[in-house]
C-alpha positions in Angstrom: 109.0 115.2 136.7 106.0 114.1 137.9 103.9 116.0 134.8 106.3 113.6 132.4 105.3 110.2 134.3 101.4 111.4 134.3 101.9 112.3 130.9 103.5 108.6 129.6 100.9 107.0 131.9 98.0 108.3 130.5 99.2 107.6 126.6 99.9 103.7 127.8 96.8 101.4 128.1 96.1 97.8 128.9 97.5 95.0 126.1 99.3 97.9 124.1 102.4 95.0 123.2 100.4 92.2 123.7 99.6 91.4 120.1 103.7 91.9 119.6 104.4 89.7 122.6 101.7 87.1 121.2 103.8 86.3 117.7 106.1 83.1 117.5 109.4 84.1 117.1 111.1 83.2 113.8 112.7 80.1 113.2 116.6 80.8 113.5 117.1 79.4 109.9 114.5 81.8 108.4 113.7 85.4 107.2 117.3 86.8 106.9 116.6 87.4 103.2 114.7 90.3 103.8 118.3 92.0 104.7 120.6 89.7 102.2 118.7 90.1 99.2 119.4 93.2 97.5 116.3 92.7 94.5 114.0 93.0 97.7 115.3 96.5 98.2 114.5 96.5 101.6 117.8 97.3 103.1 118.1 100.2 100.2 114.6 101.5 101.5 115.9 101.5 105.3 119.1 103.1 104.1 117.3 105.9 102.2 115.3 107.0 105.5 112.0 107.7 103.9 109.1 106.9 102.5 107.0 103.4 102.6 107.7 100.0 102.6 105.0 97.2 102.2 104.6 93.8 103.2 101.8 92.1 102.1 100.7 88.3 101.7 97.9 85.9 102.6 96.4 85.4 106.1 99.1 83.1 108.2 101.7 83.7 105.7 104.2 85.3 108.1 103.9 88.8 107.9 103.7 89.5 111.6 106.4 87.2 112.2 108.6 89.3 109.6 107.5 92.5 111.2 108.3 91.3 114.6 111.6 90.0 113.5 112.6 93.4 112.1 113.0 95.0 115.4 116.5 94.2 116.5 118.6 94.8 113.3 116.5 97.6 111.7 117.9 100.7 113.8 121.7 99.6 112.9 120.3 100.0 109.2 118.9 103.3 109.5 120.9 106.6 107.8 123.5 108.0 110.3 123.1 111.5 109.0 120.6 112.2 111.9 122.0 111.5 115.7 118.6 110.3 117.0 116.6 107.5 115.8 113.8 105.2 116.8 112.2 102.2 115.9 108.7 102.2 117.2 105.4 100.3 116.3 102.1 99.2 116.8 100.4 95.8 116.1 96.8 95.9 115.4 95.0 92.9 117.0 91.4 92.8 115.8 90.9 89.7 118.2 92.0 91.6 121.3 90.2 92.4 124.2 90.7 96.1 124.5 89.3 98.0 121.4 92.4 100.3 121.2 94.0 97.3 119.7 92.3 97.8 116.3 91.9 101.7 116.8 93.3 104.6 115.4 93.6 105.9 119.0 95.4 102.9 120.2 98.0 103.2 117.1 98.4 106.9 118.0 98.8 106.2 121.9 101.4 103.3 121.5 103.4 105.3 118.8 103.5 108.5 120.9 104.2 106.4 124.4 107.5 104.9 122.4 108.4 108.5 121.3 108.0 110.3 124.3 109.4 107.3 126.8 112.9 107.6 124.6 112.7 111.6 124.3 111.2 112.9 127.2 112.4 116.7 126.4 109.8 116.4 123.8 106.8 116.0 126.1 105.8 119.7 126.6 105.6 120.4 123.3 103.8 117.2 122.0 100.3 117.2 124.0 100.8 121.1 125.3 97.2 121.6 126.8 97.5 118.8 128.5 101.0 118.9 129.9 99.9 122.7 130.8 97.1 121.7 132.6 98.7 118.6 134.7 101.3 121.2 135.7 99.3 123.8 136.9 97.6 121.5 139.3 100.6 120.2 140.6 102.2 123.7 141.2 98.8 124.6 143.0 98.8 121.5 145.3 95.6 120.3 143.6 94.3 116.7 143.8 95.7 114.9 141.0 93.6 116.0 138.1 91.0 113.9 136.3 91.9 114.3 132.5 89.7 113.5 129.9 90.5 110.6 127.4 92.8 111.2 124.4 91.0 112.5 121.4 92.3 111.3 118.0 92.8 115.0 117.2 94.8 115.6 120.1 96.8 112.4 119.4 97.5 113.7 115.8 98.4 117.2 117.2 100.9 115.4 119.3 102.6 113.7 116.7 102.7 116.7 114.4 104.0 118.5 117.1 106.9 116.0 117.4 107.5 116.3 113.5 107.2 120.0 113.6 109.6 120.7 116.5 112.9 122.5 115.9 115.0 121.8 118.6 115.9 117.8 118.6 116.9 116.2 114.9 115.2 113.0 114.9 114.6 109.7 112.6 111.4 107.7 113.5 111.1 104.1 111.6 107.7 103.4 112.2 106.6 99.5 111.6 102.7 99.4 111.8 101.3 95.8 111.3 98.0 94.6 110.7 96.3 97.5 108.8 93.5 95.0 107.5 92.6 94.6 111.3 91.9 98.2 111.8 88.5 98.4 113.0 87.2 101.4 110.7 87.0 101.9 107.3 90.4 101.1 105.9 91.0 104.1 103.3 90.6 106.5 107.0 94.0 104.3 108.2 95.8 104.6 104.9 95.1 108.3 104.5 96.1 109.1 108.4 99.6 107.5 107.6 100.1 109.1 104.5 99.7 112.3 107.0 102.4 111.0 109.0 105.2 111.0 106.2 105.3 114.6 105.8 106.4 117.3 108.3 107.3 120.9 107.2 110.0 121.9 104.3 112.4 122.8 106.8 111.3 120.1 109.7 114.3 118.3 111.3 112.6 115.0 112.0 112.4 112.5 109.3 109.7 109.6 109.2 109.8 106.4 107.1 107.0 103.8 107.2 107.1 100.0 107.1 103.7 98.7 106.7 102.1 95.4 106.8 98.3 93.9 105.5 96.9 91.4 103.6 96.2 92.0 99.8 93.2 93.9 100.0 92.2 96.4 97.0 92.2 99.4 99.0 96.0 98.7 100.1 97.0 97.6 96.7 96.1 100.9 95.4 97.6 102.8 98.2 100.9 100.9 98.4 101.8 99.1 94.9 104.1 101.7 93.9 106.4 101.6 96.7 108.7 98.7 97.4 107.0 96.0 98.5 107.2 91.9 98.9 104.8 89.1 99.3 105.6 87.0 102.2 104.1 83.9 100.8 106.5 84.2 97.8 109.8 84.2 100.1 109.0 81.5 103.0 108.8 78.7 100.8 112.7 78.7 100.2 112.9 79.0 104.5 110.7 76.0 104.6 112.3 73.8 101.8 116.0 74.9 103.3 114.6 73.7 106.7 113.5 70.1 105.9 116.7 69.7 103.7 118.9 70.8 106.6 117.0 68.7 109.0 116.9 65.5 107.1 120.0 65.2 104.7 118.2 61.9 103.5 116.1 64.2 101.2 119.2 65.1 99.3 119.8 61.8 98.6 116.5 61.4 97.2 117.0 64.5 95.2 120.1 62.7 93.5 117.9 59.0 93.3 115.2 60.6 91.5 114.7 64.2 91.0 111.4 64.1 89.4 109.5 62.9 92.0 111.6 64.7 95.0 110.8 67.8 93.3 106.8 66.4 93.7 107.2 65.7 97.1 108.9 68.8 98.0 106.2 70.9 96.1 103.5 69.0 98.0 105.2 69.6 101.5 105.4 73.3 100.6 101.4 73.7 99.9 100.4 71.7 102.7 102.6 74.1 104.7 101.0 76.8 103.3 98.2 76.5 105.2 99.8 76.5 108.8 100.5 79.9 110.2 104.0 80.8 109.7 105.9 80.4 113.0 107.6 78.0 115.1 104.6 75.6 114.5 105.0 75.1 110.5 108.7 73.8 111.1 107.4 71.3 113.7 104.9 70.4 111.1 107.5 70.1 108.7 109.7 68.0 111.1 106.9 65.5 111.8 106.1 65.3 108.3 109.6 64.6 106.6 110.6 62.3 109.6 107.5 60.4 108.6 109.0 60.3 105.0 112.8 59.4 106.3 111.3 56.5 107.9 109.1 55.2 105.0 112.7 55.6 103.0 114.4 53.4 105.8 112.1 50.5 105.3 113.0 50.9 101.4 109.7 51.7 100.5 109.5 53.0 96.7 108.8 56.5 95.6 105.1 55.6 94.6 104.7 54.5 98.3 106.4 57.6 99.7 104.2 60.0 97.6 101.3 57.9 98.6 102.1 58.3 102.4 102.7 61.8 102.1 99.2 62.6 100.2 97.6 60.9 103.1 99.4 63.2 105.8 97.0 66.0 106.9 98.3 69.6 106.6 97.3 71.0 109.9 99.3 70.4 113.0 96.3 68.8 115.2 95.0 66.8 112.4 98.7 65.5 111.8 98.9 64.6 115.7 95.5 62.9 115.6 96.5 61.0 112.4 99.8 59.8 114.4 98.5 58.7 117.6 95.3 56.9 115.5 98.1 54.6 113.7 100.0 53.7 117.1 98.8 50.4 118.9 95.6 51.5 121.6 98.0 50.3 124.5 100.6 52.7 123.7 98.5 55.8 122.8 98.5 57.9 126.0 102.1 57.5 126.2 102.4 58.9 122.7 100.4 61.7 123.2 102.1 62.8 126.1 105.2 62.5 124.2 104.1 64.8 121.3 102.4 67.2 123.6 105.8 67.7 125.2 107.3 68.3 121.8 104.6 70.4 121.0 105.7 72.6 123.8 109.2 72.6 123.3 
């Protein structure tokens, strides 16, 4: 048992889940489309249990939010022909303090930690030399051994041992986010991930990969032939639906002047594109639409409404500043505190 604890402790590293934990939760009214739209082929891919699914999009479009959103539901949709299943993952983070967060070594340590934490019976076979070394020292009552750091080769060999073992039928669905944040040559990580997919012909382990990255040429060449989606093509409907559900007055505007309302909706979506897709984008939409509704309640004509929208800045901080500057100086401190509370809610 001490050997098992030691192996897992040596795989774990500081900040291993920081990026995952830092990603804002998706708004409750969004992202369901990945499971509900057959044309996206995501559920079909999950149920097939093999291959790659590529999630791509512009920076800030919501790729990481979508990857995090998958964790709770994905396990339910995996094939049931293999009794042992695991959804594991790694979120690359090129702004993280620990270099492992943007490295191949960090990727393998995180994935192996997830696998071996759940299926501890695989530990003796996965890093065999390290396991034997620790166990020998424990049997001889030697001081706790100083083990050298993991090498990429040892970690790859450990993963290969998991895939090639014959004792435990296993389905691994690996969610790997932010490939473009890998610190080395992107072709290296592409080739490495390709190697993960294929075990021996008689393997009892099946691996599928859900990957996300920006739309860079190397990733397009590698993954465009696999099932894939572009996030920014799909989140616009989320934002529109949210705005309409939050403010039914927009529906009334659609009836009064459908052409102008379409232009207004289009401009809201274009401005919202520049904000990272998470709860902040919905806060921005809430504030903007609230401003437009006030304009409607003041019986402003549609031309005034459009000018008001055009004058509102796209960034959340910029919008706050604009709102504060429009308030009488005496009330600005109180208004700033109120807006800060709303932003933290």
